[in-house]
C-alpha positions, -999 to +999 in steps of 0.1 A: -797-279+595-797-314+581-764-324+567-762-350+540-741-379+544-711-370+522-707-335+538-712-351+573-682-374+567-662-343+554-671-324+585-662-352+609-629-358+591-622-321+590-613-322+625-586-349+620-577-353+583-557-322+576-534-315+545-530-306+506-523-327+475-524-308+443-487-311+438-488-349+441-519-351+419-518-326+391-495-297+397-461-294+379-433-285+403-405-262+393-369-275+390-359-259+422-360-283+450-364-275+487-336-278+512-343-311+532-330-316+567-339-334+601-348-319+633-355-335+667-388-330+685-391-327+722-394-364+727-365-371+702-386-381+674-366-374+641-386-349+618-381-345+582-385-309+571-376-286+543-373-249+534-376-231+502-376-194+492-367-162+511-388-135+528-411-128+558-435-136+570-424-173+568-452-196+559-453-231+576-475-257+560-488-284+584-504-315+568-534-334+581-542-367+596-522-396+582-508-374+553-475-359+546-458-327+534-463-336+496-499-326+498-487-290+499-465-291+467-485-266+448-485-242+476-448-246+482-442-238+445-464-208+445-455-191+479-418-197+478-415-171+452-421-144+477-417-160+511-396-185+529-418-217+530-413-244+557-428-279+553-424-309+576-437-344+582-452-347+616-438-375+638-451-410+625-460-394+591-443-393+558-405-394+560-404-386+598-399-413+625-414-415+659-405-423+695-440-417+709-469-439+718-496-413+719-501-389+690-515-358+708-520-324+693-496-310+718-469-334+707-475-326+671-474-289+680-439-295+695-428-311+662-438-277+644-421-257+672-390-277+669-385-272+632-394-234+633-368-230+662-342-251+643-346-227+614-346-196+635-377-180+616-389-146+625-425-136+618-444-169+611-479-177+597-490-213+604-513-230+579-528-263+589-553-284+569-579-303+589-561-318+619-532-294+611-555-267+624-553-278+660-516-287+655-510-251+644-528-238+674-506-259+697-475-248+678-486-211+684-487-216+720-451-227+721-437-201+696-453-171+711-452-137+695-432-149+663-467-163+652-486-134+635-512-157+620-530-190+620-549-202+589-570-232+593-580-251+561-614-267+562-612-270+600-629-250+627-663-234+621-675-262+598-711-276+600-705-307+620-713-320+655-685-330+677-684-361+697-686-349+733-680-381+752-656-410+753-684-433+742-691-412+711-654-411+703-651-448+707-680-455+684-666-433+657-631-448+658-640-484+661-644-490+623-608-477+620-595-501+646-612-530+628-604-522+592-583-491+592-575-489+554-609-497+544-626-472+567-601-446+557-606-451+520-644-450+524-643-418+545-619-399+521-638-407+490-669-394+506-652-360+511-654-348+474-681-332+455-698-354+427-680-331+402-645-339+414-621-355+390-620-393+396-583-393+390-577-367+417-601-386+441-581-418+434-547-402+440-556-386+471-574-416+486-543-438+477-521-416+500-542-427+530-538-464+522-503-465+533-507-448+566-497-465+598-529-476+616-514-473+651-506-436+644-539-429+627-561-444+654-541-427+682-542-394+665-579-396+659-587-404+695-564-374+706-579-350+681-614-355+694-601-352+730-584-319+720-616-306+704-636-314+736-611-299+760-590-274+743-608-260+713-633-237+730-606-218+750-579-219+725-599-207+696-611-177+716-576-170+727-562-168+692-594-154+676-576-121+665-551-138+644-570-170+635-585-171+600-600-200+580-602-211+543-631-235+542-650-256+516-683-246+502-694-277+483-727-264+472-713-230+464-739-211+484-727-217+520-721-183+537-690-178+559-699-185+596-678-154+606-658-125+590-625-145+595-636-173+573-632-174+536-652-199+516-640-216+485-671-227+464-676-260+445-650-281+464-650-306+492-626-311+521-593-310+501-596-274+491-559-267+484-555-300+464-585-299+442-587-260+436-550-249+441-554-216+422-585-205+443-569-216+474-536-199+468-553-166+460-573-168+492-543-177+513-522-149+497-549-123+507-549-135+542-511-134+544-512-098+533-539-090+557-520-107+587-488-090+578-503-056+577-520-061+611-487-069+625-469-038+612 
């Protein structure tokens, strides 16, 4: 199948740009504010995290490449009414610091596990947008049976071709090494449908302009490496509890398997551009995963 350029960019970045923005762009938050604290990852990196609400299963929102927890504001508002919600900024992102040189998916998974362990959560569902999907998988390896579900958002089972060699990875990343902010802005803007609100596109794109290039380039390399070496085995291992909410820009794309829910008429930033549709889809999956665990 021939993929048009805009969706191709979406697909490529779907494996490393992973998070949600509706709250930052258009959603109105409630007056209740989450409890904010700091945890330490396995390498000592200080991690900013927050909790809000009560009730299991606990929902952990994991942002995408070069993003931060504020992308999930609309989801934190919605799901904290019935669940404990946890958010965090991965090391080198948002309000979190970093003691690392390589930004691997395994290290990001340790970030998530450190926060969940610090809080002492019981049953957990990990929700990861784009790069947050692989991070959720790595966190699930460390958290064991407490994880009753993983929900990837526009990641996994999307119609793109993966770079399968070091040469291909280097070729893709090179523009980001040369002009990180320019390349990021161009790519992010290409990840929306033509009908997307220009103000929303601008607001989301602006979030990427402040990212640390060293973190972004390293994470991009490591994400592709994870996809080549870990994804086939790990996605099969977690297939029973792994679900997806993916974009259907044309509105006619069929789900690639029964565990994938498609949201029509939206690009890569599903939760941010269509928060109501996304929240309904996620709520249905949370209910299904909770029933499976009981």
